C-alpha positions in Angstrom: 5.0 35.3 13.6 1.7 36.4 12.4 2.0 32.8 10.6 2.5 31.1 13.6 -0.3 32.4 15.4 -2.5 31.6 13.0 -1.8 28.1 12.8 -1.7 28.1 16.6 -5.4 29.3 16.7 -6.5 26.7 14.4 -4.8 23.3 16.3 -6.2 24.3 19.4 -9.4 23.8 17.8 -8.9 20.2 17.9 -6.1 20.2 20.7 -4.3 16.9 19.5 -1.3 16.0 17.1 -2.3 15.3 13.7 -0.5 12.6 11.8 -2.2 11.5 8.8 -1.3 12.0 4.8 -2.9 11.2 1.9 0.1 8.7 1.1 -1.3 6.6 4.4 -4.2 5.6 2.4 -2.5 3.8 -0.8 -1.6 0.8 0.7 -4.9 0.2 1.5 -6.4 1.1 -1.7 -3.7 -0.7 -4.5 -5.0 -3.7 -6.0 -2.6 -6.7 -6.2 -2.5 -10.3 -8.1 -1.9 -13.0 -4.9 -3.6 -16.0 -4.9 -3.1 -19.7 -5.7 -0.5 -21.2 -8.9 -3.8 -21.4 -11.2 -5.0 -18.1 -10.4 -1.7 -16.2 -10.5 -0.4 -18.0 -13.5 -3.3 -16.6 -15.5 -2.9 -13.0 -14.2 -6.0 -13.1 -12.2 -8.2 -13.4 -15.1 -11.0 -15.6 -13.2 -13.8 -13.2 -12.3 -16.0 -15.1 -15.1 -14.0 -18.5 -15.2 -14.4 -19.1 -11.2 -14.0 -22.8 -9.9 -10.6 -21.7 -8.2 -10.3 -20.4 -4.6 -9.1 -17.2 -5.5 -11.8 -16.4 -8.2 -14.0 -16.3 -5.2 -12.5 -12.8 -3.8 -12.9 -10.9 -6.7 -16.4 -12.8 -7.8 -18.1 -15.0 -5.2 -20.5 -16.5 -7.6 -17.2 -18.1 -9.3 -17.6 -20.2 -5.7 -20.9 -21.8 -7.8 -18.7 -23.4 -10.9 -17.3 -25.9 -8.1 -19.1 -29.6 -8.5 -17.4 -31.4 -5.6 -15.3 -29.9 -2.5 -12.0 -28.9 -2.6 -9.1 -28.4 0.0 -6.4 -26.2 -1.3 -2.9 -24.8 0.2 -0.6 -22.3 -1.2 3.2 -21.5 -0.9 4.7 -18.9 -2.3 8.3 -17.5 -2.6 9.0 -14.1 -3.3 12.9 -12.8 -4.5 12.2 -9.0 -4.5 14.8 -6.1 -6.2 14.6 -2.3 -6.1 17.3 -0.8 -9.2 17.4 3.4 -7.6 18.8 5.9 -9.4 19.6 9.2 -8.1 21.8 11.8 -8.9 23.6 10.1 -12.1 24.3 7.6 -9.3 22.9 4.0 -9.5 21.9 1.3 -6.2 20.4 -2.0 -6.3 19.2 -3.2 -2.7 16.7 -6.9 -2.6 15.5 -9.7 -0.1 14.1 -13.5 -0.3 11.0 -14.5 1.3 8.8 -17.6 1.9 5.3 -18.2 3.3 2.6 -19.1 3.7 -0.7 -17.4 1.8 -3.8 -19.0 1.1 -5.7 -21.7 2.2 -9.3 -22.6 1.8 -12.1 -25.5 2.2 -15.3 -25.3 -0.2 -18.2 -27.4 0.9 -20.4 -28.4 -2.7 -23.5 -30.0 -1.9 -26.7 -30.5 -3.6 -29.9 -29.8 -2.8 -32.7 -32.3 -2.5 -34.6 -32.3 -5.9 -38.2 -31.2 -4.3 -36.4 -27.9 -3.1 -34.0 -28.0 -6.3 -37.5 -27.9 -8.5 -39.2 -24.6 -6.5 -35.4 -22.6 -6.5 -33.7 -24.2 -9.5 -30.6 -24.4 -7.4 -28.7 -27.1 -8.7 -25.5 -27.1 -6.4 -25.1 -25.3 -3.1 -21.6 -24.1 -2.2 -19.9 -22.7 0.8 -16.3 -21.8 1.0 -13.8 -21.0 4.2 -10.6 -19.5 2.8 -7.8 -17.2 4.0 -5.8 -15.5 1.2 -3.1 -13.0 1.6 -4.3 -10.0 -0.4 -0.6 -8.2 -0.6 2.7 -8.6 0.8 4.6 -5.4 1.9 8.4 -6.9 2.3 10.9 -4.8 0.4 14.5 -3.0 0.9 16.3 -0.6 -0.8 19.2 1.6 -0.8 20.0 4.6 -2.3 22.8 7.3 -2.6 22.6 10.3 -4.1 26.2 11.6 -4.8 28.4 14.4 -3.9 28.0 18.1 -3.7 24.7 18.4 -3.9 23.5 21.9 -2.8 20.1 20.9 -1.2 19.9 19.8 2.0 16.8 18.4 4.0 17.8 20.7 6.8 16.7 23.6 4.2 13.0 22.3 4.5 12.9 21.5 8.2 13.8 25.2 8.6 11.0 26.3 5.9 8.8 24.0 7.6 9.7 25.9 10.8 8.9 28.9 10.2 8.5 31.5 12.6 7.9 29.1 15.5 9.6 30.8 18.7 12.6 29.0 19.7 11.1 28.2 23.4 8.1 26.2 21.9 10.9 23.9 20.8 14.0 23.4 22.6 13.1 21.1 25.9 14.2 22.1 29.7 14.3 20.4 32.6 10.4 21.9 33.0 9.1 22.1 29.7 8.6 19.4 26.9 8.1 20.4 23.3 6.6 16.7 22.3 3.7 17.6 25.0 3.2 20.8 23.3 0.1 19.4 20.6 0.9 23.2 18.7 4.6 22.0 17.0 5.4 19.6 15.1 7.9 16.7 16.1 10.3 17.3 13.1 11.0 20.6 14.1 11.5 20.2 17.9 14.2 17.3 16.5 16.0 19.4 14.3 16.4 22.4 16.6 17.2 20.0 19.8 19.8 18.9 17.2 21.0 21.4 15.8 20.4 21.0 12.7 18.5 24.1 12.1 19.3 28.4 13.3 17.1 30.6 14.9 17.1 34.3 13.2 15.0 36.7 15.5 14.0 40.7 14.5 16.6 43.0 16.2 13.6 45.6 17.5 11.2 43.0 19.1 13.2 40.1 19.6 10.1 37.6 18.0 11.6 34.9 15.7 11.9 36.0 12.3 12.4 32.4 10.5 14.1 29.3 11.0 17.3 28.3 8.5 19.1 25.6 8.3 22.9 25.4 10.2 24.7 24.9 6.5 26.8 27.5 5.1 26.2 29.7 2.0 28.2 26.6 -1.1 28.5 23.9 1.8 27.1 20.7 -0.2 25.8 17.3 0.9 26.0 13.6 0.1 22.8 12.2 1.4 21.8 8.5 1.1 18.4 6.8 2.1 17.7 3.2 3.5 14.4 1.7 3.5 12.9 -1.3 5.0 9.0 -2.3 4.8 7.2 -5.3 6.0 3.6 -6.4 6.8 0.9 -8.4 5.0 -2.5 -7.6 4.0 -4.9 -10.7 5.2 -8.5 -11.4 3.9 -10.3 -14.3 6.0 -14.1 -14.9 4.3 -16.9 -16.9 4.7 -18.7 -17.5 0.9 -22.1 -18.9 -0.4 -23.2 -19.4 -4.0 -25.7 -21.0 -6.2 -25.8 -22.7 -9.5 -29.1 -21.6 -10.4 -30.1 -24.1 -13.7 -26.8 -24.7 -15.2 -26.9 -20.8 -16.1 -26.6 -18.5 -13.4 -24.5 -18.3 -10.6 -25.1 -15.5 -7.8 -22.7 -15.4 -4.7 -21.8 -13.4 -1.7 -19.0 -13.4 0.9 -18.4 -11.4 3.9 -14.4 -10.7 4.4 -12.4 -9.7 7.5 -9.2 -8.0 6.8 -6.3 -8.0 8.7 -3.2 -5.8 7.7 0.8 -4.9 9.4 2.6 -2.5 8.1 6.1 -2.0 9.4 8.6 0.6 8.0 12.2 1.6 9.0 13.9 3.6 6.9 16.8 5.9 7.3 18.1 9.1 5.8 21.6 10.7 5.7 23.7 13.4 4.8 27.1 14.4 5.2 28.3 17.9 5.2 31.2 18.8 2.9 32.7 20.5 5.4 32.3 18.9 8.5 30.1 16.1 10.5 26.9 15.1 9.0 23.2 13.6 10.5 20.7 11.1 9.8 16.7 10.9 10.8 15.7 7.3 11.4 12.0 6.6 11.6 10.0 3.9 12.7 6.2 3.3 11.7 4.3 0.6 12.6 0.3 0.1 11.5 -2.4 -1.9 12.0 -5.9 -2.5 10.5 -8.7 -4.7 10.7 -12.3 -4.4 8.6 -15.1 -6.1 7.7 -16.3 -6.0 4.1 -19.4 -7.4 1.6 -18.8 -8.7 -1.8 -21.9 -10.1 -4.0 -21.6 -11.5 -7.8 -22.8 -12.9 -10.7 -21.8 -15.2 -13.8 -24.1 -15.7 -16.7 -23.6 -19.0 -19.0 -25.6 -17.8 -22.5 -23.9 -20.6 -24.0 -21.9 -23.6 -22.9 -18.5 -22.2 -24.1 -19.0 -18.3 -22.9 -19.4 -16.9 -19.4 -20.1 -13.1 -18.5 -19.8 -12.1 -14.9 -19.9 -9.2 -12.5 -19.2 -8.4 -9.1 -19.6 -5.4 -6.6 -17.1 -4.3 -3.6 -18.9 -2.6 -1.5 -17.0 0.2 0.8 -15.1 -0.7 3.7 -14.3 0.8 6.8 -10.7 -0.1 8.4 -10.2 0.5 12.2 -6.2 1.5 12.1 -3.4 2.5 14.7 -0.5 3.8 13.9 2.2 4.2 16.2 5.8 5.7 15.4 9.2 7.3 16.9 12.4 8.8 15.4 15.7 9.4 16.6 18.0 11.8 15.0 21.9 11.9 15.2 23.9 14.8 14.6 27.6 15.1 14.4 28.8 19.1 14.2 32.3 17.9 14.5 34.9 17.8 17.9 32.6 16.7 20.5 29.5 18.1 18.9 27.8 14.7 19.1 24.5 13.2 19.7 21.3 11.6 18.8 18.0 13.1 19.6 14.9 11.0 20.6 11.3 11.6 19.9 8.8 9.7 22.2 6.3 7.2 20.9 3.5 8.7 19.0 -0.3 7.1 18.8 -2.5 8.0 16.3 -6.2 6.6 16.1 -8.1 6.7 12.6 -10.5 4.6 10.5 -10.1 4.8 6.8 -12.9 4.1 4.0 -12.3 2.3 0.9 -14.0 3.0 -2.3 -16.4 1.0 -3.8 -14.8 -1.5 -6.4 -16.7 -3.2 -9.5 -15.4 -6.2 -11.5 -16.6 -7.0 -15.2 -15.2 -10.2 -16.9 -15.8 -12.9 -19.5 -14.4 -16.1 -20.4 -14.3 -18.3 -23.5 -14.2 -22.0 -23.1 -13.2 -24.4 -25.9 -14.2 -27.3 -25.4 -11.5 -29.3 -22.8 -8.7 -28.1 -24.5 -8.2 -24.2 -23.4 -10.2 -21.1 -22.4 -9.5 -17.3 -22.0 -10.5 -15.6 -19.4 -10.9 -11.1 -18.9 -11.2 -8.9 -16.0 -11.8 -5.3 -16.3 -11.9 -3.9 -11.9 -12.4 -0.3 -11.3 -11.7 1.5 -7.3 -12.3 5.1 -7.3 -9.7 5.8 -5.1 -10.6 9.3 -5.3 -13.7 8.6 -2.7 -11.9 7.5 0.0 -11.5 9.1 3.2 -10.2 9.3 7.0 -12.6 9.7 9.3 -12.1 9.6 13.2 -13.3 7.2 15.3 -16.8 8.2 15.4 -16.8 8.0 11.8 -16.8 11.6 11.2 -14.5 13.4 8.8 -14.3 17.0 9.4 -11.0 17.1 11.5 -9.7 15.5 8.2 -11.4 17.8 5.6 -8.1 18.8 4.2 -6.8 15.1 4.1 -10.0 13.9 2.3 -10.0 17.1 -0.4 -6.6 16.7 -1.4 -7.6 12.3 -1.7 -10.4 14.2 -3.8 -7.8 16.2 -6.1 -4.7 14.2 -6.5 -6.0 10.4 -6.3 -7.5 8.4 -9.7 -9.8 5.8 -10.0 -7.5 3.0 -10.7 -8.0 0.7 -13.7 -7.0 -2.9 -13.8 -7.0 -5.3 -16.7 -6.2 -9.0 -16.4 -5.8 -11.5 -19.4 -4.9 -14.9 -19.1 -5.4 -18.6 -20.8 -4.9 -22.1 -20.3 -4.2 -24.9 -23.0 -4.6 -28.7 -21.9 -1.3 -30.5 -23.5 -3.3 -33.4 -22.7 -6.3 -34.4 -20.0 -3.9 -34.1 -17.0 -1.5 -31.1 -17.6 -1.8 -27.6 -18.8 -0.1 -24.2 -19.9 -1.2 -21.2 -18.6 0.3 -17.9 -19.5 -1.2 -13.7 -18.3 -0.8 -10.3 -18.4 -2.1 -7.7 -16.2 -1.9 -3.7 -15.9 -2.9 -1.1 -13.4 -3.1 2.5 -14.4 -1.6 5.2 -12.4 -3.5 5.3 -8.4 -2.5 9.0 -8.6 -1.3 11.5 -10.4 1.8 12.4 -10.9 2.1 15.7 -9.0 1.0 14.4 -5.8 3.2 15.6 -3.1 3.2 15.1 0.7 1.7 18.0 2.7 3.1 17.8 6.4 1.1 19.1 8.9 1.6 22.1 10.8 1.7 20.1 14.2 2.3 16.7 13.3 3.8 13.6 15.3 5.3 12.2 12.2 9.1 13.1 11.1 9.6 10.7 7.8 9.7 13.7 5.3 10.2 11.4 2.5 7.6 9.8 0.2 7.3 8.2 -3.2 4.4 8.8 -5.9 3.9 5.4 -7.6 3.3 4.8 -11.5 1.7 1.6 -13.2 2.2 -1.6 -12.2 2.0 -4.2 -14.8 2.5 -8.4 -14.5 3.8 -11.1 -16.9 2.6 -14.4 -15.6 2.8 -18.0 -16.6 2.5 -21.8 -15.1 1.7 -25.0 -15.3 -0.8 -27.4 -14.2 -1.4 -31.4 -13.2 -4.8 -32.5 -12.3 -5.8 -35.9 -11.1 -9.2 -37.1 -10.1 -8.6 -36.6 -6.4 -5.8 -34.3 -6.5 -3.8 -31.2 -8.4 -0.3 -29.6 -8.2 -0.3 -25.8 -9.5 2.8 -24.1 -10.2 3.1 -20.0 -11.6 6.1 -17.3 -12.1 4.7 -14.0 -11.4 6.5 -10.9 -12.6 5.5 -7.6 -10.7 7.1 -4.7 -11.7 6.5 -1.2 -10.7 8.2 2.3 -11.0 7.9 5.7 -8.6 9.8 8.2 -7.7 11.5 9.1 -5.1 11.5 12.6 -2.9 13.6 13.2 0.3 11.2 15.9 0.9 8.6 18.4 -0.5 10.5 20.4 -2.9 7.4 22.4 -4.1 8.0 24.6 -0.9 11.3 25.4 -1.1 13.4 27.8 -3.7 15.0 26.2 -7.1 18.5 26.3 -4.7 17.5 24.3 -2.5 15.3 21.2 -4.4 16.9 17.8 -3.7 17.4 15.9 -7.2 14.6 13.3 -7.2 15.4 9.5 -7.6 13.8 7.5 -10.1 13.0 3.7 -7.9 12.1 0.3 -10.5 10.9 -2.6 -8.6 10.6 -5.8 -9.5 8.7 -8.9 -7.3 9.4 -12.2 -8.7 7.2 -14.4 -7.2 7.3 -18.6 -7.3 4.0 -20.0 -6.4 2.7 -23.7 -5.7 -0.9 -24.7 -5.0 -2.0 -28.3 -3.2 -5.6 -29.5 -4.3 -7.2 -32.1 -3.0 -11.0 -33.0 -4.2 -13.5 -35.4 -2.8 
């Protein structure tokens, strides 16, 4: 009872349910190579090259390279597949999706000769652009085999600790979901009979909660996940060409993020019955960012670029709810529903900088290389008043387990003829977090999604072709994105060895087919 009283004392300071974990920050921070077909075919290595609508989102100085106005649009077809190996059982799931991912209008103008002489500006270019930075669409399923000795109910019993039963059970005049001191996962598990309460004989106080499963009873676990959503950027950019040697640019960016997840974790019990936990989460966020960059041309065939993305503060709203189906045999079965949880917070992204270089071999070919650094371990949660005090634990954890992420891009283009080109590229992003990262559930959280995935590095293999005429161009690219994750049904570090659910290895491949049409005038 002492642990519960201590937790209640802490929680009552804020008198509000909490929901965020470090994993909620990941979807904002991880980079992605998404853009026009030419940009994508060269793995996004355009920071020093410029003259591509998607290059502007990495380095706005690239807008200054344009010598004519341009209108472009991009379509993408995604083929996604996830392979899961869980407890010596393999499964595969995937999906197809087509979408419109880029639109830009670039205005290139020549200043008056008087203005050009006084400022050195040879061209002044503006761009209005839309870019889809990330596509969250994914589907996977996994089966963990039979006779697994661990159960998610073991973890829920541990997590519920010594909370009194009358704090968790719903009655005609008491709704535990309105009690800001208890976690919703404990409420649904207790009311579904998935955990049992043990009490001290002499005091009647709760000693602990334990799984409903008997000794030596095993389970057959399975999991299904469907993710959807997008991360979009709307930009207004300007860049100037100073004497054809120095290009400076800046952009103001508006971000719009939508993310939805539907998941179901199931266990069939070896003796009788089973359970399933379905979780639903919808996140929406907006933010405003600022980016500056420059390109220097020391020689006609060499370009050097650099840019900085200022931290972005995202205003986020999460809506979540869950239902638990239980079956204890005979007529003892049913479904427990949570109400809708509503959580509002802010997230400040880290400073991001890019360094790039390019080598241009006349009109026959070019090579671009780019390095990006994102100090993810400096990201932080805040409340609506931009105060991070209430998120000290989460922010300290981000600082401890998030890595400064490094991304390297390399791409090349060879002109087979004056109008036809072939392209190829490779990119690699290091691990965004440390492998020891684990999901810590707050003791009064209204979130019931116990599962999580720890990501590792990401690789891109890219290629494509392009045809360019005087007034128009068509480009096509294929991008193969590959990344691995480790799936945890719950935080196995919180339970004894005999109650640790085996982890699963998840390998995801996103194969994208990208086409861009451009008109010059």
